C-alpha positions, 0 to 999 in steps of 0.5 A: 215526463222529466227526469230524476233528480240523483241523490248522491251527495257533495262526498260522493261526486267529489270522488266521482270527479276526482280524476275529470277534466271535462264536465258537459252540460245537458240543458245549459241555457237555463238560468240555473245551468247556465251559473253552474257552467260558467262557475266550472269552467272558472274553476278549470274543467272543459266545459261543454253543453247543448240546447235546443235554442240560441239564447244571450245565455248560452252565446255568452258561454260560447263567448267565454270559451265554453263549447256550445252546441244547439242540437241534442246529440249523443256524439256530443258528450263522446269527450267528456268525462262528466255530464250534469243534467238539468231533470227538464229533460226528457229520459230518452235525451239521446245525449243522457242515454249515450253518457249512461252506456259508456258509464260516464257519470250523469249529475242532476243539477240540484246534487253537483250545485250541493257539491259545489256549494259546500266549500263556501262559509256560509251557504244562504238558501232561498225558499218558498213557493214565491218570491225566491228570485227576487229574495234572492236577488235582495240579499245579493245587492245587499251583500254586494252593497257592503263590499261583501264580496258574495257568490250568488246563483239565483233565477233572475238575473240582476243588472249589478251582477251582469246575469244570475250568477257573480263569483266572490269570495269563499266567505258567502253563497247564496243560492235559490233552492227550488223545491221541484221535485225536492231538489232543495233536499240536495243542497247544503245550507247553513242559512235556510230561508222561508219566505211560505208554504202552500200547494204547487207544483201538482204534478209532483206534490200530491198534498200539502203533507208532502210539502210539509215534509220536504221543507222540514226535510230542507230546513234540517239541512242546516244541522242543529249549529244552523239557522233557519230564516221563517216568514213568521206570519205564514201558519203553514210556515210555522206548522211544517217546520215546528220540530226544526231542530237549528236556531229559527229566527223569524220575521214578519208584520203581523206576529209581535212575537218575530225577532225581525219585525216591519212596524210604522209602515207607509207607502207611496206608488206602491213602494214601502216604507217601515221601521226594521226591528230587531227583537223589539228595537229598531234597526233602521228604517228602510225605504224599498224601491220596488213595487208591492207589500209582499216585498216587505217579507223578501225585505225582512228576509233579507235582513234577518241574512244581513245581520247573520253575516255581520252587517250594520242596520245602516248597511242593510238599509242601504243595500234595501233602496238600492235593489231595483228588482230582478229580470221579470219581477215587476221589471219595468219595460218602458212606456206604451201609448201613455201607458207604463209597462212591466214584465214579472214571473209570476205564475201562480194565485197567490203571486199574481193577487201579491203582484196586483195588489201591488201594482193599482197604485200604479196607473195614474187617477182615472188610469186602468192596471191591465195585466197580460197572462199566460198560465204555465202548465196544465196540470197547475191550471186544472189544480188550482183553476178557482184560485186563478179565477178569483186572482184578477180582482185588482186588475180593470182588464185582463187578457189570456194567451193559450197556456205555455205547456212545457213539460206537459200535454193537454189531457186535462180539459183547461184553456185559457180561454175557460179561465177568461170564462171563468174571470168574467167581463173584464176578461178577453181569451187572446190566444196567440201572443202577437194577438195580446200584443194587438189587443194591448195597441189597440186598448191601451190609452195614457195613465194607464199601466200593463203587467205581462205575466207568466214563467212562459215564452209570454215575454215574446210579446215584447220582441212583437211589441219592440218599436211600440215601447219606449223609455 
């Protein structure tokens, strides 16, 4: 069970923190939480945080002077004026309960981010069931390449930022707007990007009607003077945002009525080029450095944002070409036994299909496409079992690792073994990460490509295979 979001709003949080000099972050090891802790420290606060395990993110914070501990104990919060927490923590977390007991203000991550962003002129929120981190990173790269000095808070690390965030000026704030538990309703965008809408997070969203309402409410946060940059090829987006009150800018490939269109598409080894058309006129030719047709949509959304930020077609094309991908988003890890190896965060059937469709062009002639997949949560696997069983069509070989439970316990009777059976002969149940690594060592050969995929701890396989993978 997750801890609920607060919904204080920016004005109330400003009042709560008026006299505060120190803030403690519960669950500081997450990408978003570590970014917020860093931003808060740079703003002059004494900052501390806790998490269960040491990581490169937490150690980076510690080296920057933040007080990081690797155990959740009630004494940790005693000397702090306020607490920020991730909803992933348990409601009976010792630090959270102690802060409540002592009357220390407790603010959820999303609510706190909504407060922080209000000091920026353009607040660009990237939402959608899939592609948020890639598109946020793409926007960041475009603005960095143009010298626009953005402040960025992403869900994935980007090499050119040196992490998942960067501190820039007060003009452009680019952030990932996550829909889980309606977190994005605490944000305050004036440019709201909506990449796609479909069923997901079934432990929170119980119907498409609930999801549509949430995305409309998110877009309406821009106000009548704001902009919604939306996927014009997605019927659910159109249905959800039909009553949006601001200015809508659509992007797409199929819908000729879109303000931003990709035309004259061509593809080389999975990487696409196209003419970017703005209201019927060719603005520039775009050549992407990342794999997959779905990246065209991310690029179109990014281009529309770029125009709202005053960038030229030349500046947009340069920034998009320089984007080589975010960490764990079709991130090339190297070669193993002559096969190209990639790491990807995809964990929804639509993401898997799109990633594998783009990746099937990577193997050499006669080579095979492998996918090592770790399902994420029992609820998602159970609710979308049929969709998952049909999502691996472009892979020649699929290895399933045990389900990553995250915040759940197994009460639904689903398993990776069942999923392997549903996919058929080309699939095998690997069980552990270590066994999946053994199977790759045994089966990969020259000319193949392998994608390790999932949102849990499946990337541990690269530690197991550290001596096998060469650059």
